[in-house]
N, C-alpha and C positions, 0 to 999 in steps of 0.2 A: 259695172264693177264686179257685181255680185256673181253675175252671170260668168263672167271672164274669170272670175276666183274659183267657183265651183267647177267650172271646166276643167282649168288648170289642175287643180287639186286632186278632181278624179281621175285626169290622164295620168298624174303621179302616179296613184292608188294603182291603176290598171295595168300600168308599165313596170311598175317595181317587182319585177316578179323574184329579185334576190337581195340578200341584205335581211334588215331588222322587220319580221312579220307584225311586232304590233306597230309600226312606222308605216309601213305600207297601208295597214288596215285602218289606222287613224286619219291619212291623206282620203282613202277610199270614204270612209263617213264622212268626214269636213265636207269634201267634194261634192256629194250626194245631197248633203243638206244645204250647202249655199247656193248650189242649182236650183234647187227647188225654191229655195227663200226668193231669188233672183227671178224666175219663172211668177211668182206671186206679185212679185214688186212689179216687173213688168206690166203683169195683168193690170194689176190693180190702177198703174199709170196711164194707159192706155183707157181703160174705163175712165177714169178722172179727167184726161184729156178731153174724151168724145163729149162729158157732162159740160165741162165747161166751155167748150164751143156750144151748146145746147141751150146753156144761157143758166144764170141761178136761179129762175124760177121754174124750169123746165122738170117734166117728170123722170127724165134720167137724172138730171141733177140731185133729185129726191132718191133716186134708187141708189145713186152712189155714194151718198150721205149715209144711208142706212144700213150700207153693206162695208163702210169703210172701218168701223169698228172691227167686224169679223175678218178682214184681210187682216188688220196690223195686230189684233190679239193672237189670230191664229199661227202667224209667224213667230212672235214672241216665243210661245209654248213649243212648239216645233222646236225651234233650235235650243229650247230649255232641254228638250228632250234628247236630243243628241248629244248634248254635254253631258248628260249622266248616262248614255253609252259609252262616253271619251272616259268618264269616272270609272264605269264597269271595268273597262280595256286598261286602265292603270293599276286598278286593283287584283285584276283577276292573274291569277299566275300559269294559266292554260294558254295556250295560243290561240288568238281568234279563228273561231270555226262558225258552222252554221248558226250554232246557239246564238254568239255575238251578233250575227246579221238579221235574224229572227226577231233579237231584242231590239236591234237599233230599228228597225221598220215598225216595230209595234210601239216603240216611244215616239217615233216621228208622226205616228199617225195617231194615238192618242193624245200628243201634244196640242197637233192640229184642231181634233176635237174638241179639247176642252177650251183650247183658245176661242174657237168660233163659236161655241156655247155661250162662252162669257160676251163676244161680242154681240151676240143676240139678245143675251138679256140686257146689256146696257143701254141697247136700242140706237136711236140714230144720232150722227156724228153733233156733239155740243162742244164749242171750243175750251172750255171751263172744263166739263165731264171729261171730256175723252183725253183732253191732253194730260189732266191730272193722273187718270188711269193709266194712260202710256208709261208716264215717270214711274208709277207703282210698279206696274209690271216689269220693266224695264230695269228696275231698281231689284225686283227677285231675281232677275238672268243675271244681272251682275254678281248678286250674292251668290249665286251657283257656278259662275264661270271661274271667279277668283279661287275657290278652292280647288277646282278642276284642274286649273293651270298651276296650282301647287303641287298636286298629285302626280300630273303629268312632267312635272318638274324632277321631282325628287326619285320617280322610278324610271326615269328616262323612257317613257314609251312613246314619245314623240320626238323628233329631230328638230332642231334649232328654229327653221325655216318655218313649220308648223307652228312652233311654240310662238314665233315672232306673229304670225300672222291670227293667232287666235289672242296674243294680247294687242294687237290692233283694234280688233273687235272689240274686245272689253274696254277699251280706251274709248271707242266708239258709244257705247252704251252708255258709258258715264259722261262724256259730252252731252249726248242727245237727252239724259236726265236732266241735265243742267238747264237745256232752253227749252224743256217741257216745263219744267217748275216756274221757268223766268214766264212764259207763255200763257201758263194756267194760273200761277198763284199771285208770285211775286208781284208782276204788271203785267195784269190781265188786259189794260186799257194801251199797252205799247206792244209794238208788232215790228222785230228787226227786218231789216232787208232780206230779200229771199235769196239773193248769192250768200248771205254770210250763214243764213240757215242749212245750206245746202253743201257750201264747203266744210263745216265744223266734220261731217262724216265723209265728204267725199275724199277729201285728202288722206284719211285712216283708211279708207276704201282703196285707194290706190296702192297705199303700201300692204294691204292684205294681198291684192292682184300679183304686184310686184313678187312678193313673199312667194306664190305659186308657182309663178311663169319661172323663176330664178332655180327652184326645186326642179320642174319640170326639164329646164336645160340641164340639171346638173344630173338626172336620171337618162337622158340622152348621151350625155358626155360620157356616162359610166361614174361619174364620180359621186363617192359617199360622203353624205351630208348626218354627222352625226347628233346626238340630244345635245341639251344645252349643260350636261355635265362631262360630255367627252364621249368617246367612244367605251363601251360595254367590257368590263376585266376580262380579262382572258381565262378560259378554264382548262387548266391541264391537267390532265388524265393522269392517273399515278400508276396505271393499269398498263401496261405494254401488249 
């Protein structure tokens, strides 16, 4: 779902040559971010699947458990970097140009590096230690995305489908924090069913992918999608 969301969002940003430049830039930035996150998740899952097949006492499993915090924290901080870039897009008066894209790449790389360093410092996976850390860093990300959503809303710098996509992602963070706290602190001796843990986020990820695909179809059909506050006000020149 993350790969589909990223690919569709990036296609929207690259194809939307006309219309609001801010909206197109936000779709492109969001698409690149979730595409990178999807690649990271897919790589981690392939690594984890091979480790599970090798067995719980295998060297491959030990290597996977050592790398698990690095994967998870690097993604958290990478997306946080992208959110800061979207905040800049909301506050900046000029049209997004080379400085914005340079800043986005820098923030994505810096966030990935900071998260990876925190993962290395944390060490190999432990249920209570890593799950609690995940809840704390996801809470940080949630506290970043909520004001960014507000800025994007009042500045009308993203269309309503992208705002809905980011809102669904924020909801997935909130639900993930709940599950992590349940697993790590509230009931460390209890494990919910695998399908329920996956379904918590997958339902929202489906909504994210649907929002990106609907927007891509709108671009193909030449339909405009305005921001949450409607179309921008008309600017009538008094000079003929």
